[in-house]
N, C-alpha and C positions, 0 to 999 in steps of 0.2 A: 422889681423885675430881677430875673436871675442874673442878667449881665451886670446890673448894679451890685448885686451881692458878690459876684466874683471880683469886681473891681475893689469893693470894700475889703474883701478878704486879702487881696494883694497888699492893700494899704496896711492892714493889721499885721500881716506877716513881717513887713519890713519896718514897722513903726519903731521898734527898738533900735534897729540899725540906723534909721534916720536920726533918732535922738542922739546917738553917739557920734555920728559922722557929719552932721551939718549944723550950722548955726541957726537954721530956721526951725529946729525941732520944737522950739517954744511955741510955734504957731499951732501945734497940735496939742490940745489940752488933754488932761487925763480923762475927762468925761467923753471927749471925742474919740479917744483911743478905745475906751470901753465900748462905746456904741459901735465902732467899726468892728471890734472883735466879736461882738454879739451878732452883727450881720454876717461876718465870716463863718461863724458857727452855724447859723441858720442855713447859709448856702451849702456849707461843706458836709453837714450831717449825713445826707443820703449818699454822698460820694464815699465817705469813710465807711459807712455801714455796708455799702456795696463791696468795698475792698475786703472787709471782714468776711463776707460770704465767699468771695473769690478765694481768699486764703484758706478757708475751711474746706471748700469744695475741691480745689485742684492744686494746692501747694502743700499743706500740712496733712500728710497721710495718717497722722495719729489724732486728727481732730475729732473723730467720731462721726463726722459729716462728709468725709472725703468721697468724691465721686470718680474722677478720672483726671488724667493729665489734660493740658490745654489741647484743643482741637480734636478731642476724642469724645464721642457720645457715650454717656452712661445711662443705660436703660434701667428703669425700676419696674419690675414685674410685681408691683404691689401698690396699695394706696398709702399715702403718707399718714403719719400718726403724730401723737404728741412728742414722740422721740425725735422728730425732724424739727430742729429748733433754729436752723440758720435763716430760714425764711418763714415768717409767721403766717398763720391761717392758710395753709395750702389747701387745694381742692381735695375732696375725698372720692370723687367719681371720675377723675382723669389721671391715671397713672402717668408719671413724669419720665421724661428723658432729658438729661442735662448736658449742655455743651458750653464750655467756656472758650470763647474765641481769642486767639492771639493773632492779630492781623498785621504784625510788624513786618514780617518777611514777604507775605503775598496774600492775596484774597483766599477765602475759603468757599468752596462750592458745597451747598447743602442740597441733597437730593431726597425727595420724598416719593413714596410709592402711591399708586392709585388706592384710595380708601373708599370703601362702600359708601354710597350717598347717605345712608341712614346714620353713619357714625361721624360725629364731630371730632375734628382734630385741629390743632393749631400749633404754630411755631412762632413764638414771641421773640423778637430781637430787641434786646435792651443794652444800651451802651454804658460805659463807666460813669457817665453823668446821670444815669438812671432815666434817660429818655427812651421811650419805646419808638424806635425808628423804622419799624416795619413788622409785618405779619405775613406768614405763609399759612394757608389752611382753608378750611371749609368756608369761612365767611369773607375771605379776602381774595384768595387765588383759586378756590375750588378744590374738589377732591380728586382731580386727575393727578397723575404722576408728573414730576417736573424737577428741573435743576435750577437752582437760584444761587447767585453769587453775592457774597458779603465782602465789602472792601473797607479798608481803613481810611482815616482822614487823609485827604490830599491825593488819593489814588485817582489817576486819570487814564488808565488803560482802556483798551477796547473790550467790548462785550463779546465773549466767544460764541460761536454758533452753538445752538442747543440750550443756551441759558435763557430762561424765560424773563428774568428780571434781576436787576442789580440793586442791592441795598447798601447804603453807605453809612457806616458808623462814625460818630464824631470823636471816638476814642479808639485806641489801639487794642484795648481789651474790652470784652463785653460778654454778657451771659445770654445764651439762647435756650429757651425753655420749650420743650415739646410737651403737649398735652394730648392724650389719646383717650377718647371716651370709653368708659367701662359701663356696660349695661347692667350687669349683675355679677356676683362672684364667679359663676360658671363661665363667664365671658372672658376671663383673664387670658386663656390661651390664644384667643383671637386678637387681643390687644398685643400680646407678645409677638405675634406674627407681623403686625403692623410695625411695631418698634424695631424689629430685626431688619426692616427694609429702610429705615432712616439711615442716611449716610452723610458724612462730612469728610471732605478731602481738600488738600491744597490745590490751587489752580493748576500748578505744574503737573500734579498727578492726574487731574481731570483731563488735561491736554496731552498727557504723555510726553512732556518736555522736561528738560533739566530743571532741577530745583534751584532757586536763587541761593546766595550765600546764607549761612545760618545767622540768625540774629544773636546779639550778645546775651549771655546768661545774666539773669537778674537775681540779685540777692533780695528777695522779698522780705521786708521786715516783719517779724512775728507780731501778731495782733490777736487779742482776745478782748472780752468785754471790759476787763479791768485796765489793760494797757491802753485801750481806746480812750478812756477817761483821762489818763495821765499824759498821753502824747497825741492828742487829737490833731493839732495843727501840723505835727510832723508827718502823720499819715496822710493828711490832706495834701501837703506839698508833694509827697511821694506819688500819690495818685494823679495829681495834675500834670506831672511830666509826661504822662501818656495821653493827655487830653489837650491838644492844641487849642489855643484861643480861637473862638469863632469870629466871623466878621462883625457880629454885633458887639464884640468886646474890644474892637480896635478903633477907638475913638481918639481923635486928635485934640479935642477940646480939653483943657486943664483948668479947673475952676478953683482948686484948693491945693495946699501942700500934700494932703492925703491922696487926692486923685492923681497927683503927679507921679505917684509910685506905680500907677497902673501900667506905665510904659515898660516896666520890668517884665511883665508877662507878655504884652503885645509884641515886644521886640525879640522874644526868644523863639 
C-alpha cells in the first residue's frame, strides 16, 4: 500500500543517521536497508518525476518546456507533438491549457465558461502525490459555466457564495490540466475562444478582499533526467515537505526499529 511505501521511505532516508546515532543500528541489516530503499524508490518515483515536470513547466524558463508562472494558465493553441517531452503520450485531439497551482498562501478559484454541449472539455486536478483529486468538465460537472475553488491541505475556511464545488489537494503544489476537444484543424479558432475564457485567480481577488501575506520564496533545486538519477532521495525529501502526511500515515504502532523512524514524518 502507498502508506506503507511512504513509511518505508522515511525509514530508508534516516537509516544512515540511525546507524551513526544509536546503538540499535545493528538491528537493521544491510539486506533490510536495501529492501527499504527499494520500497522508497517505488513510492517516490512518481513524486520525483512530477517535480521534474513542475520544474520544467513553471520554474526553469530555459527548459524548452516552460509554460507559465505558478497560478497562471498557459493556453496552447495547437496539438502536442513529439517535441513535448515533459509528459509522455499526450492527446492529439484536445489542445491543452496548463496551470500549476501554488496553494500555500490561499485557495485558487478556477472559472470555466459555458461550452457547447457537443464539445468535450475537462479540467484534471492532480496533486504532488500524483493523485487525481477532482475533475471539472463535461463528464463530471457538465458544460455550464461555473466557479470552482481549489484549496490546499488543512484548509478549513468557508465556501464563498457562487462557488459550485470545493476540491482539496493533499499537497501545496499541483498540476491542473485543461483539455478542450478539437474537431478538425479548421476548428482551432473555436478552441482558442473557449481557452480564452478559462480563468484562475486567488480567492482574495475573487472576493475583492485584501490578499494574505506573501509566502516565502522557494529555492527550487535544479533537476533534469541525469540529476534525478544521482540525487533521487534528495528530490523526494524536498517534494515531501509540501505534502503533509495523511491520516493513513499516522499510525502509533511500532513493530520494528525501521518503522520507529516513521514518527519523524508523522510528527512534523
